[in-house]
C-alpha positions in Angstrom: 0.0 0.0 0.0 1.3 3.5 -0.9 1.8 6.0 1.9 -0.8 8.4 0.6 -4.5 7.4 0.6 -6.4 7.4 -2.7 -8.2 10.6 -2.1 -9.7 10.8 -5.6 -11.3 7.4 -5.3 -12.7 8.3 -1.8 -14.1 11.6 -3.1 -15.8 9.7 -6.0 -17.1 7.1 -3.6 -18.5 9.8 -1.3 -20.5 11.2 -4.2 -21.7 7.7 -5.2 -22.9 7.2 -1.6 -24.5 10.7 -1.5 -26.4 10.3 -4.8 -27.2 6.5 -4.2 -26.2 5.7 -7.8 -23.3 5.6 -10.2 -25.2 7.7 -12.7 -25.9 10.4 -10.1 -22.2 10.6 -9.3 -21.4 10.6 -13.0 -23.6 13.6 -13.6 -22.5 15.5 -10.4 -18.8 15.0 -11.1 -18.9 15.3 -14.9 -17.0 12.0 -15.2 -17.7 8.9 -17.3 -19.6 6.0 -15.7 -16.5 3.8 -16.3 -14.3 6.2 -14.4 -16.7 6.3 -11.4 -17.0 2.5 -11.4 -13.2 1.9 -11.7 -12.6 4.4 -8.8 -14.9 2.5 -6.5 -13.5 -0.9 -7.5 -10.0 0.5 -7.0 -10.9 1.6 -3.5 -12.4 -1.8 -2.6 -9.3 -3.6 -3.8 -7.1 -1.2 -1.9 -9.1 -1.7 1.3 -9.8 -5.4 0.8 -13.5 -5.1 1.5 -16.8 -4.6 -0.3 -18.2 -1.1 0.1 -21.5 -1.5 -1.7 -23.8 -4.1 -3.2 -25.0 -3.3 -6.6 -27.2 -5.1 -9.1 -29.1 -3.9 -12.1 -32.0 -3.0 -9.7 -30.6 -2.5 -6.3 -27.9 -0.4 -4.7 -26.9 -0.5 -1.0 -23.9 0.3 1.1 -22.2 -2.3 3.3 -21.4 -1.6 6.9 -17.9 -0.7 5.8 -19.2 1.4 3.0 -21.5 3.4 5.3 -18.6 4.1 7.7 -16.3 5.1 5.0 -18.9 7.2 3.2 -19.3 9.3 6.4 -15.6 9.9 6.7 -15.1 10.4 3.0 -17.9 13.0 2.9 -16.3 14.9 5.8 -12.9 14.8 4.0 -14.4 16.2 0.8 -16.2 19.0 2.7 -12.9 19.9 4.4 -11.1 19.9 1.1 -13.7 22.0 -0.5 -13.5 24.5 2.4 -9.7 24.6 2.2 -9.8 25.1 -1.5 -12.4 27.8 -1.2 -10.4 29.6 1.4 -7.3 29.4 -0.7 -9.1 30.7 -3.8 -10.6 33.5 -1.7 -7.2 34.6 -0.5 -5.9 34.5 -4.0 -8.4 37.3 -5.0 -9.0 39.0 -1.7 -6.1 40.4 0.4 -6.2 38.4 3.6 -3.6 36.9 5.9 0.0 37.4 6.9 2.8 39.0 4.7 6.4 38.6 5.8 8.4 41.6 4.7 12.2 42.2 5.1 13.9 45.6 4.8 17.2 47.2 5.6 17.3 48.7 9.1 17.6 52.4 8.4 15.4 52.5 5.4 12.9 50.3 7.2 12.7 52.6 10.2 12.6 55.8 8.3 10.3 54.9 5.4 8.8 51.3 5.5 7.5 51.4 9.0 5.8 54.8 8.6 4.2 53.6 5.4 2.5 50.5 6.9 -0.3 52.1 9.0 -2.0 53.5 5.9 -1.7 50.1 4.1 -3.1 48.2 7.2 -5.9 50.7 7.6 -7.1 50.1 4.0 -6.5 46.3 4.3 -7.9 45.3 7.7 -7.7 41.6 7.0 -3.9 41.7 6.2 -1.2 41.7 8.8 2.5 42.3 8.2 5.5 40.8 9.9 8.3 43.3 9.3 11.9 42.1 9.7 14.6 44.8 9.8 18.2 43.9 9.2 21.0 45.1 6.9 22.0 41.5 6.3 20.5 40.0 3.1 17.9 37.4 3.9 17.1 34.4 1.8 13.5 35.0 0.8 12.5 31.4 0.1 14.8 29.8 2.6 13.7 32.0 5.5 10.0 32.2 4.5 9.7 35.9 3.4 7.1 36.9 0.8 9.0 40.0 -0.3 11.8 42.3 0.6 13.2 45.8 0.1 16.8 45.7 -1.1 19.1 48.6 -1.7 21.8 47.5 -4.1 22.8 47.0 -7.6 21.1 43.6 -8.0 22.7 40.7 -9.7 20.7 38.3 -11.9 18.8 35.9 -9.8 15.6 33.8 -9.6 13.9 36.7 -7.8 11.6 39.2 -9.6 12.6 42.8 -8.8 10.9 46.1 -9.2 13.3 49.1 -9.3 11.6 51.9 -7.3 14.1 54.7 -7.1 17.8 55.5 -7.3 20.0 56.0 -4.3 23.1 58.2 -4.5 26.1 57.6 -2.2 28.6 60.3 -1.3 31.4 61.0 1.1 30.2 63.1 4.0 31.9 64.7 6.9 31.2 67.5 9.5 32.4 71.1 8.9 34.7 70.7 12.0 36.3 67.5 10.6 37.0 69.2 7.3 38.3 72.3 9.0 40.8 70.3 11.1 42.0 67.8 8.5 41.3 69.5 5.2 38.7 69.0 2.5 39.7 66.1 0.3 39.6 66.5 -3.5 41.0 63.2 -4.6 40.8 59.6 -3.1 44.5 59.8 -2.3 43.6 62.6 0.2 41.6 60.2 2.3 44.8 58.8 3.7 45.0 61.7 6.1 41.4 61.2 7.3 39.9 58.8 9.7 37.3 56.9 7.6 34.3 55.3 9.2 33.2 52.0 7.7 29.9 50.2 6.9 30.1 46.4 7.1 27.7 45.6 4.3 29.2 47.5 1.4 29.0 45.4 -1.8 32.7 46.1 -2.3 33.6 44.7 1.1 36.2 46.7 3.0 37.1 48.9 0.0 35.6 52.1 -1.4 35.4 52.1 -5.2 35.2 55.7 -6.3 34.5 56.7 -9.8 35.3 60.2 -11.1 32.9 62.0 -13.4 35.5 61.6 -16.1 35.4 57.9 -15.7 38.6 57.4 -13.7 38.2 54.8 -11.0 40.2 54.5 -7.8 39.9 51.9 -5.1 40.8 52.9 -1.5 40.9 50.9 1.7 39.5 53.1 4.5 41.0 53.1 7.9 39.4 54.6 11.0 38.1 54.2 14.6 34.6 52.9 13.8 32.9 50.3 11.7 29.2 49.4 12.0 26.7 47.0 10.4 24.2 49.8 10.1 24.9 53.1 8.3 22.8 55.2 10.6 25.0 54.1 13.5 27.8 56.2 11.9 25.9 59.4 11.9 26.6 60.5 15.5 30.4 59.9 15.0 30.2 61.8 11.7 28.4 64.8 13.3 30.9 64.7 16.2 33.8 65.2 13.7 35.4 61.8 14.1 35.9 61.1 10.5 34.5 60.8 7.0 32.2 58.1 5.6 30.3 56.9 2.5 26.6 57.4 3.2 23.4 57.0 1.1 21.4 60.1 0.4 18.3 58.8 2.3 20.4 58.9 5.5 22.6 62.0 5.1 20.1 64.4 3.4 18.6 65.9 6.6 22.0 66.4 8.3 23.4 68.0 5.1 20.3 70.2 4.8 20.6 71.4 8.4 24.4 72.0 8.2 25.6 69.2 10.5 27.3 67.4 7.6 28.7 68.3 4.2 29.1 66.3 1.0 32.7 66.3 -0.2 34.4 65.2 -3.5 31.0 65.4 -5.2 32.7 64.8 -8.6 33.6 61.3 -7.2 30.9 58.9 -6.5 30.3 55.2 -5.7 28.5 53.1 -8.3 24.8 53.9 -8.4 22.5 51.7 -6.4 18.7 51.6 -6.2 15.8 50.7 -3.9 14.3 47.5 -5.2 11.3 45.5 -4.2 12.0 41.8 -4.7 9.9 38.6 -4.4 10.3 34.9 -5.3 10.0 34.6 -9.0 7.9 31.5 -9.4 4.2 30.9 -8.9 1.2 33.2 -8.5 1.3 35.4 -5.5 -1.5 35.6 -2.9 -3.6 38.8 -3.1 -2.2 40.0 0.2 1.4 40.0 -1.1 0.4 41.6 -4.4 -1.5 44.3 -2.5 1.4 45.2 -0.3 3.9 45.2 -3.2 1.7 47.4 -5.3 1.3 49.8 -2.3 5.0 50.0 -1.6 5.8 50.5 -5.3 3.5 53.5 -5.5 4.6 54.9 -2.1 8.4 54.6 -2.8 8.3 55.7 -6.4 7.1 59.1 -5.3 9.6 61.7 -4.0 10.9 60.8 -0.5 14.1 62.7 0.0 15.9 63.6 -3.2 14.0 66.9 -3.7 15.1 68.0 -0.2 18.8 67.6 -0.6 
């Protein structure tokens, strides 16, 4: 005997028992009479017992048949309910969405965006996971994620929402004490604060507007796995760092930090919304992705720098 029960045969048998005839089951299930008869015979052979007595004029269930018919009918009802619920969720946003996002962007932009979404989708809940580490969507059970990077080819589907500029920033006091760098070589006299999750690892790859590229290895008193954690040290004049515009724009606008070497930049990255690439997504996931796409495609910070 195989490990899995013959669910198809039991469902057909349940309909035969319900309609009290093979022809009734045939009509109800839109199957041929031969298919219905073979399914019942297959089930009897599998179970080693007779489930019903049938002649040209009479039809009756055996004791085993009546017992199985009750259980099989319950099974079919549960399956129909489960299928109906799944179909309903496929078209109506309902249930839990697991969303991952980088810490700083998640705190500043994703978390404030969720109340409006949840208010308009009261049957949806969101499990928001904040970390600058890249999570494995399928392996860790996430429905979608915000990623800020230059994405490599992968099995994920990705929506590019907006560009992110990265520049060197430092406080006015830091620049007054150590000088304003104009070339990557000038960074040797500066304390450089590092971010652990740079795509280039422990190096800064700076590209001049002319196309010249220079790679430097920063040295300094602080390295963190979250870019926002560098802000206090930067404002205190402890060094210079590469920061994304969505983190530094307010401090630059209010004079606590300045961008330097603006004719040198790191490779452009973007805010992406990614999801597993295979299969049809539940309506709850599609609804959240569409909402975040609209929300983050609008101006967030660039017009204020």
